[in-house]
VOGU-3710 file (C-alpha; in Angstrom, 3 decimals, decimal comma):
1> lmiklknlks> 7,730/-22,098/0,393  4,576/-21,778/1,374  3,066/-18,252/-0,590  0,660/-16,422/1,778  -2,439/-14,543/0,402  -2,448/-11,105/1,875  -5,527/-9,081/1,696  -4,461/-5,679/0,486  -5,496/-2,969/3,377  -5,446/0,942/2,413
11> dfqfkrvlgq> -8,688/2,365/-0,092  -5,433/3,884/-1,797  -3,884/0,370/-2,722  -7,250/-0,856/-3,675  -7,897/2,818/-5,965  -4,017/1,800/-7,102  -4,960/-1,463/-8,801  -8,183/-0,767/-10,212  -7,193/2,023/-11,576  -4,973/-0,519/-13,445
21> kkihtnyfsv> -5,189/-3,375/-15,746  -8,257/-5,402/-15,684  -9,925/-8,895/-17,239  -13,173/-9,906/-17,588  -13,903/-14,069/-17,539  -17,460/-15,036/-17,169  -17,150/-16,020/-13,562  -14,477/-13,475/-12,116  -13,060/-9,915/-12,939  -9,416/-9,547/-12,591
31> yfgknliken> -7,849/-5,599/-11,304  -4,227/-5,935/-11,294  -1,241/-3,464/-10,901  2,162/-3,959/-10,236  3,504/-3,396/-6,497  5,337/-0,582/-5,455  7,923/-2,088/-3,597  9,349/-5,064/-3,330  8,288/-6,882/-0,213  9,576/-9,992/1,511
41> nnklnisfii> 9,038/-12,698/-1,055  6,366/-14,714/0,155  2,727/-13,210/0,402  0,963/-12,479/-2,624  -1,447/-9,445/-2,547  -4,814/-10,434/-3,515  -8,175/-9,495/-1,635  -11,566/-11,187/-2,836  -14,521/-9,015/-3,511  -18,372/-10,157/-3,884
51> kkklgnavvr> -20,881/-7,332/-4,109  -23,699/-7,855/-1,931  -26,042/-7,940/-4,953  -24,820/-11,188/-5,717  -26,626/-13,026/-2,373  -26,522/-13,717/0,850  -23,453/-15,058/2,974  -23,688/-18,425/2,321  -23,155/-17,613/-1,807  -20,876/-14,862/-1,220
61> nkikrrlrsa> -18,781/-16,798/1,250  -18,974/-20,190/-1,130  -17,845/-18,071/-4,305  -14,638/-15,679/-2,340  -13,955/-19,718/-0,505  -13,465/-21,395/-4,261  -11,886/-18,561/-5,425  -9,173/-18,482/-2,979  -8,579/-22,158/-3,243  -7,996/-21,960/-7,473
71> vqknlkskkf> -5,856/-19,518/-6,700  -4,337/-21,500/-3,712  -4,002/-24,578/-6,290  -2,432/-22,429/-8,927  0,717/-20,718/-6,427  0,946/-24,339/-5,601  1,607/-25,480/-8,880  4,251/-23,165/-9,485  1,822/-21,715/-12,833  1,203/-18,067/-13,609
81> idinysyiif> 0,383/-16,077/-10,714  3,524/-13,169/-10,376  3,940/-12,264/-6,818  5,464/-8,645/-7,916  1,511/-7,648/-8,567  -1,380/-7,138/-6,473  -4,892/-8,511/-7,509  -8,077/-7,628/-6,373  -10,074/-10,521/-8,145  -14,496/-9,752/-8,147
91> gkskafseky> -16,685/-12,568/-7,827  -19,855/-13,278/-9,901  -22,403/-15,184/-10,060  -21,545/-17,783/-12,098  -19,175/-18,716/-10,089  -21,287/-20,767/-7,752  -22,872/-22,501/-9,856  -20,303/-23,556/-11,996  -18,263/-26,975/-11,534  -15,031/-25,661/-9,566
101> tiiadeldkt> -12,252/-27,159/-12,362  -13,675/-24,823/-14,608  -13,848/-21,764/-12,251  -9,977/-23,292/-12,302  -8,770/-24,122/-15,209  -10,845/-20,664/-16,154  -8,162/-18,799/-13,791  -5,465/-20,837/-14,472  -5,827/-19,045/-18,239  -6,456/-15,864/-16,506
111> ffrinqtnn> -3,369/-15,382/-14,641  -1,179/-16,356/-17,854  -2,620/-13,991/-19,993  -2,048/-11,611/-17,398  1,827/-12,895/-17,287  1,772/-12,427/-20,883  0,843/-8,701/-21,039  2,545/-8,303/-18,122  6,599/-9,799/-19,687
//
């Protein structure tokens, strides 16, 4: 079963998630909140946000791709991402220069911690 990544759409969705819990790491910050309604179960509500001041489009897109890829890897290995939650991930500039494996590890750890706090 492929889980599709779906961007948050409305202002309301963003505000709701941003108003809830968060975890910060050196490479990204994750904001997360429980979905209001149970939806069809193979979509993950997640948005990747990179601030303009972090660099030009090339830099920002690379950070976004690396984070998205780490999320997909985590989903594939059935690790810790709970799809009954919505997530907003803010990339940080360190995510551009750091080794991908380190970022992916950090992401796995972060989602593991999120799971601990949720259950």
